C-alpha angles and dihedrals in degrees: 000000000000096000088048095051098037091095091054089086090064094054105103096206092057119088123192131217136194125186116205134201099206102314096336119100106223106165140023142193143172131224116205106199119184124168103312096338129088130186122204099222143180105358128168144154129212106260097244093052097052124121093033099102102257094126091047089053092049092048091051090048093049092047089053093047092049090051091049088049088056098252112161094183125048125177139171138182132231140157117266114276092001126141088249090058091047092048092050091049093048088055093053108272118129130213106259096181143333121235122215123222107222123199136167115252118245112271110257123220119209 
């Protein structure tokens, strides 16, 4: 994925964030801000550093930055009942809708 994402650094409406524990980078996130709309994108935390509030801190910071940039709409995405969804809701976002994943059942013989 690294070669596919390398050009992201050159896109002016993307803002990149790192959260540290001491001098160790442990979590990252992106804010995609265009006009008056912002998207909380591409967040992750190293597994051994999860459940310590790093993503909540990154969400709060991106929300504040989006507000300062004049964004009136902010949205994010997360799997249903995931920690990402829980973190976003704890920081003030609300569920707008849930999407279903549809698949065709396996063909049954017999």
